[in-house]
N, C-alpha and C positions, 0 to 999 in steps of 0.2 A: 401277650395279647395278639388277636387275628390281624392278618395285613391284609388291607384290599388294595389291589393294583388297578389303576384305572389306564386305559390304555387310549392313545388318542394321536392324531395326525400332529406332527411338530407345527405346521403352518398355524395352527390353531393358537399358539402362543408367540405368535409375532409380536405381539404388543409386549413391550418392556414392563407394562403394567401387571400384566397377567400372572398370578402367583398361584402357590399349592392353595392357598387360603381362597382365592378367587373360585377355583375350581371345586374345592370341598363344599363351599357355601353356594354354588350353584347347583350341585345336585342334591345337598341338603333341603335347598329351596322347594327345588323341583318335586322329590318324595314328599316332602310336606304338603304343597300345593295341590298334589293329586289327589294323595291318600294320606293326610296327616297321621291318621291312628296308627298306621302302619309304618311309619319313618322308619323302623327297626328293622323292616324286612328286606333281605339283601337275595340275591340271585347269584348261584354258583355256576360256573362256567359250560356245566352241562344243562344249565336249564331249571334247576330244582330251586323253589323258593324255601330259602332257611331262614328260621326267625332267630334275634336273639334277645335279651333282656335290655341291651344296652341303646342307647338313642345313637343316630348316625353320627353323632359329634364326638364319639367316645373311639370311632377307629380313625387310625392316622391314615392319611392319603399317600401313595408312593406315586410318582411321576417315572414313566418309563416310555418310551418313543416304541411306536410301531415295530422298528427294525430290533430294537432290545427285547420287545416281549416276544417276538418271533424266536430270537436265540433264547430266550428263558424256557420257553415253554419245551424247547427240545431236550432240556435237561430237568425240568421240573413238572410231574402232572399235575399241581395245584392239589385241590380236594376242596372237601364240603366245609363250611363254616360251621363245624361242631367242636363241642369242648374246647374250645381256645385254640384249633389247630389253624396252621395258616391257611388261608384260602386265597385262588386268585379269583376275582370277580370282574368281571369286564363290563362296561357301560355303552352300549352302541345303539345308536338309530340312524335309520337312513335319511339323508339328506331332505327326501320330501317329506319327513314326518312331522306333520303340524303342530306336535302335541307338547313338545319341547322347544325349551329358551336355545340350548344348543344343540344342533343336530348330532353331535357327537355320543350323547350320552343317554341312557334310559334305563329303565328298571322295570320289573315284573311283580304287581301288587297280588295278593290272593282276592279272588273274587267269589261271590258267592254262588251255590249250584244253580240260582234261577238263571244265571247269565253263561253258566258253561255245560249245563247237563239239560237234556231234553225233557226230561221228566223229573220233576220236583215237587215234592210238598211245600207250600208256600210258608205251611207254620214250622216246619221241620228242617230249614233251610240252614245249612252249616258251613261256613267258608272255609273250614278244615277239610272237607271232601273234595276238592277241587284245586289243583295245582297247575303251573305250567302254560295257562292261556295268557298272552298278554293283554293289557287294559286294552290298548287301543285296538286289538284284534276282536275283543268282544265287545267293544263299542259297536264298531264298525257293523259287525255281524247281526246285531239287534234292531240298528239305526239308531241307536242313540247318538248322540253328541257330546263331545267334552264343554264344561264350562270353562272358556278359555278367559284370558287375561281381557281380550276386548269385549267380550259379554260383561263382565263384570265392570269394567268402567262406562260400559252403557248404562248399567242400571243405575251406576252413581251420578251419571250425569242426567239423568231423566228422573231421578228422585231427591237430587240435591242432598243427598246424605251420604255419608261413609258407608260400604258395605258392610254388610254383617261379618264376623270373624268365620263364622261359619262357611260362607260363601268365598270370601277373599283367601283362606287357608286350605280350599279345595274338599271340606266336608261333604258340601254338595257340590258336587264334581260331574256330574251328568244331567242331560234333559232331553226332552222332545218337545220341540216346537216352542220352546222359551223364548227364541229370538223372533218367534210370530207374535207372540202375546206384547212383546216389546215393540214391535212395528206398530200393533194395532192403538197400544197405549200411546204412543208418540202421536198418533192421527187423531187423538182423542175418544178412541173407543175403549168400554169397560169391561172387565172380567171380574170373576169372583174367584175365590180361594176355597180349596177343599182339603182336608186333612181327617185323620182317623185315630181313635186310640181303641184298644182293647182294655175294656173296664178289668181293674187288679184291686187285690186288696191295699197294697201299697206301691205306688209310683216309685220308680226308680230315675238315675240318671239318664238313663239310654231314653226313658219316655220323653224327657225335658228335652231335647235337642230337638225333635221336629216341631214342639209347640213353640220354642225360644224363635225357632226360624219364621213359622209362620206369623208369630205376632210382627218380629220385625218387617214382613212382606206386606202384611196389613196396614203397618203404619206409614211405611214406605210409600206404597202406592196408594193409601186410602181406599181399599176395597172393601166389601165384605167378605166376610169367612164364615163356612159351614164346616163343623166340627163333628163326626160320626162317633158315636158309641157304640161298639157291637156287642151289646149284652147279649145278643140272641147266639151270635157265635160262641159267647164265653160259657152260658149255657148249654150248648150243644157239645162242645170240644171238652169239657171239664166235669160233664155230668153233675151239673149244679141246678137248683130249682130256679123256677122263673123268676122267684120274690127274690132271692137270694142276689141272680144277676142283676135284676133291676136295682135291688141297694146297693151293688159295687159300682154300677153305672153313676147313680147319684152320687155316692161319694167321690168317685173320678172326676165326676164334673166341677166339685169343688176344687179339687186339684188344677184341673184346666185353669180355672177361672183365677185362680192364686197366681196364674203366670201373667196376667195385667190387661186380658182382652178388652177391648173398648165393647161394652153391652149394646150400645146403639148399632155396632156393625157386625158383630157377632151372635152366628145361630147355632146352639149345641143341641143335638137331638141323639135319643137314644133309639136303636130300631123298635124295640118292643113298644115302645111311647108314640111313635112317629110311623112308622111303615103303613101304607095304605093310600088309596086315592088314586092320584097321579104319580105318585113313587111306585106303587104296588103295577100301578099299568104299564111304566117304563120298565119295571122287572119282568113282565110276561112279554114286552115286546123284544127286550133283549134275549129272553131265553128261546123266543122263536127262531131265532139268528144264530144262537149254539148250539151243536149238537152234541150228545153225550159225549163221545168220542173225543170231540175236541178238547172237552173239560177235563177229560181224563187224560188227555196228551200235554194240555197245558200243565195242570196242577199235580198231577201224579197220583191220583186217587186210585184205591184198589179196592177188591171187593169187599174187604173188612170195614172200607169206611160207609157210615148212613147216610143216606139221602139227602139229610140237613146238611151235613157238610158238603156234599157234592154242590147242592143248590146253593149254598150262602155266597159265592163269588157274585151272583147277580146283586144281592144287596148292597155288598159294596162298590160294585160298578156304576150302578145309576144317580148316584149323587153328582157324577161327572156331568151330567145332562140338567140343563138350566130348568126344564119341564118337570124335574121331579120337586120342584119348590115353586109351584104357581104362585102363591101368597106371597114369597120372600122376594121374588124378582118379576112380580107383574108388570107387564109393559116394555118388558127387555129381552126383545126378541133375539138378539144379535148376542147376547153375553155369552162368553165364553168362559170354561173353567180350567184354571191352574192348580194342578197338583201339588203337593209337596209331602214326599213320602220318603221311606228308605227304599233302597234298590232291591230290596227282596220281595216289594209288592208291584212290580213293574209287572210281572204277567198278568194281572187283574187289569190293569190300566190298559194293556195293550188289547185286551179284548175289548174294552170299551172303545178305545179308538178305532178297531178293525170295523166294529158292528156300526157305528156313529153315522155314516154316510148312507148305509142302508136304509136308516131311520129318519133321513133329514136331519141330522143335528151335527152340530160342530164337535169337531175331535179336540177332546181336552188335551191340554199340553201339561207336560210334567217336569219337574226338577227334583233329582233323586240324591238322596244321601248314602255313604258309606256307613257302616255301623259305629256304635261306640263299644269298642271291643270290651269282652268279659273281665272281670278282674285276674282270674287265674288260668285263662286260657286267651293264646295271643290272636288266634283265628276265629274265634265266635263272641256274638253281640251278648250284650248283658241283657240278661231275662230275669224276669221276677220269678221264673219258675227253679231257680238256681239261686237259694240267698245268698251261697257265696261267691256268685258272680256278678253281685250289684252292688251299688251304693244307694241306697234308700232314701228320700227326702225326710223319713223320719229317723235316720243314723243322726246318733250324736258324734260331737267331735272324736271321742275317743275310739267308737266304732269305725268311723272311717279312717282312722290312724291304723287300725287293728287289719283293715282289709286291704290299704292300700299297699301295693309292692312295687310296682313300675310306674312312676308318675309320666315319663315321656309318652306314654300312650294318651295322655288326657291334656295335657296343657295345651294342647292346639284347640281344644274343643273350648277350655272355658277362660283362659288369661287373654287380657286386652292386650291390644299391640303392643304399648309401650311396655308393658311389665315382661309380654312374652319375648319380645326382642333381646330386653336387657339379660332375662334369664337364659336365653339360648347364648348370647354373646358370652355372658360371664364363665358358663358353663365349658363351653368352646375352649376358651384359654385355660380353663383350670382354676377360675377363683370361685365358683360355686360347685360344690359337690353334690353329687345325686342325693344325698340326704337332705340337703339344704332345700334342693327342688322339691324334692318329696314334702317337707315341712311348709314350703309355702304353697303347693297345691292343695295340701290338706286345710289350709287355712282358709282358701279360696273358697272350697266345695262347702266346707262348714258355714262358712258365710251365705251361701247359695242356700243352703239346706235350711237354715235359720231364718232367712228370710222370706223363704216360701212357707216356712210353717205359720210365720206369722200373719202372713197374708191369707193363708187359707182359713186360719182362725177366725178371720173377718168374713167369710163367706157364709152368708146365713141361708137357709131354706127357700126364703124370698127371694135371694139374689139368685141363686140355682133356676127357679121358676122364670125369673124375668130372661135368663138367657135362652130357656127352654122354649119360651111362648113363641107361638107361631105366628109372625108378623110381619109387614115390609119392611124391607132393609133399604132405608131410603138414603143413605148417606154414601153417594157414588160422587167420585169426582166429576166437575163441571167439563 
């Protein structure tokens, strides 16, 4: 079994109650809080991110003082965490780093190329393509802010409800101006939510994450929500007919509605059905503010990409402006947008934020999540384009069991707090095996899939029409 050596200053453990378990729990909690889907990712001493199929709880921690560690390094070159070999892995963070509860320990998670590469296609971003950049560095460079404990506590105070596990466990881990949204909300100002989905034949668990969180935000803050179905982009990127793309959007709307959104406060629209009028006017306005070279620089388009793909970011950007929905939000002149999305969508909405002041609009705020990792790849997100990488909401319990390999990648996303803490603690002390953890996760996922299937079966075409009807959304907080 590989060994992880944690270097520390002796004054950290002056407290007689400080134990190896304290430190182990501290490091594990930080890894889970900041990027829980990658709690099995570690960094070797030369800065490389190494992946392993075991949870952090499977690794024993050995204490050494700074002096002992220095002496050991003279006789031991350490090594990478590969094939069960020993590895010396150090956890350090500067005293001034605000991201960590303990200033002595840190780690480096993988980041998608949209954060680490200047040019990257928003639809082909693969986290495996970028290594070696610290999370705090990427966050700082791009103007993102960490979702820290104080922000989570504030959400709980303002909404009078327990934070969603996707927030408290760090799945939604960075934001842009979410604190300003909370400032305004505390003063009685209003906002609306925006999220989106690319239509597909079969919805998978990765699609469910942003919908679960959007519903939580809608319920907690009692605000309206608009959900975009990008059937036009589906048509262009996969060479489908318009009719087939529209059919997939309609079926995807049923999947969305089955998540339990409030019809009085939710507007679902497909681009083929809705784009026009004030929405299209905003597309033209934004288009006049962004050069072709800038679009290529942001999204990495090449000469092989057709003009429809190059122009599509406009369609996804303008729902962030209230004026794109004049009937929905009539009379709400200062209504700001909060976008809930995965972090690979950040480049699109940076474009929205950059042009907003030039158009006299309020900048949208964002709260962004990490990926739900693929089943067979540690550093790729779950995708409907690869059936072996995803658990679909149509899969049977037997199919889920056959696909599931490493349960530790998913327990942070789906298990509620009491059970999550129980399983983690039982596994840490050896009373619960990896197989038992896997069995419990499969049971939970099967229940989620079954419940969604039952709810979806109850969604009629008339219900879909109700969600897609263009109307005023009056149910706003007083």
